C-alpha positions as CSV (number, residue, x, y, z in Angstrom):
1,M,7.3,5.6,-0.2
2,R,8.4,6.0,-3.8
3,A,7.3,3.6,-6.6
4,N,11.0,2.8,-7.4
5,E,11.6,1.7,-3.9
6,L,8.5,-0.5,-4.0
7,R,9.5,-2.1,-7.4
8,D,12.8,-3.2,-5.8
9,K,10.9,-5.4,-3.3
10,D,9.6,-8.9,-4.0
11,N,5.9,-9.8,-3.9
12,E,5.9,-11.1,-0.3
13,A,7.4,-7.9,1.0
14,L,4.9,-5.8,-1.0
15,L,2.0,-7.8,0.4
16,K,3.4,-7.3,3.9
17,Q,3.7,-3.6,3.3
18,L,0.2,-3.5,1.9
19,N,-1.2,-5.2,5.0
20,E,0.6,-2.7,7.3
21,R,-0.6,0.3,5.3
22,E,-4.2,-1.0,5.4
23,N,-3.9,-1.4,9.2
24,D,-2.7,2.2,9.3
25,V,-5.8,3.4,7.5
26,S,-8.1,1.4,9.9
27,N,-6.2,2.8,12.9
28,F,-6.7,6.3,11.5
29,R,-10.4,5.7,11.2
30,M,-10.5,4.5,14.8
31,Q,-8.7,7.7,15.9
32,V,-11.2,9.8,14.0
33,A,-14.1,8.1,15.7
34,T,-12.6,8.7,19.1
35,G,-11.5,12.2,18.3
36,V,-7.7,11.6,18.9
37,V,-6.3,12.2,15.5
38,E,-2.5,12.7,15.6
39,N,-1.6,13.2,12.0
40,V,-4.4,13.9,9.4
41,R,-2.0,13.5,6.5
42,S,-1.0,10.0,7.4
43,A,-4.2,8.5,6.1
44,R,-3.7,10.2,2.8
45,T,-0.2,8.9,2.4
46,A,-1.2,5.4,3.5
47,R,-4.0,5.3,0.9
48,R,-1.6,6.5,-1.8
49,D,1.0,3.9,-0.8
50,I,-1.8,1.2,-1.0
51,A,-2.6,2.3,-4.5
52,R,1.0,2.2,-5.6
53,I,1.5,-1.3,-4.1
54,K,-1.6,-2.6,-5.8
55,T,-0.6,-1.1,-9.1
56,I,2.9,-2.7,-9.0
57,L,1.4,-6.1,-8.1
58,H,-1.0,-5.8,-11.0
59,E,1.7,-4.8,-13.4
60,R,3.7,-7.9,-12.3
61,E,0.6,-10.1,-12.9
62,I,0.2,-8.7,-16.4
63,A,3.9,-9.2,-17.2
64,E,3.8,-12.8,-15.9
65,A,0.6,-13.5,-17.9
66,K,2.3,-12.1,-21.1
67,G,5.4,-14.2,-20.4
68,K,3.4,-17.4,-20.2
69,N,1.6,-16.9,-23.6
């Protein structure tokens, strides 16, 4: 998912998306443990999406803090 698409969403939607992507990573780890990995690249994209979402949430926190000062 692109950063521009994520920036259009509100914080609640981002947190929901973050939770889903974290579940994807944990499911991937379970698949690796059992030896039934379907898509190796999915974990990589999920981790990158998690990083993007956390970055956007942090940017919003900083902007909010600057606005209150």
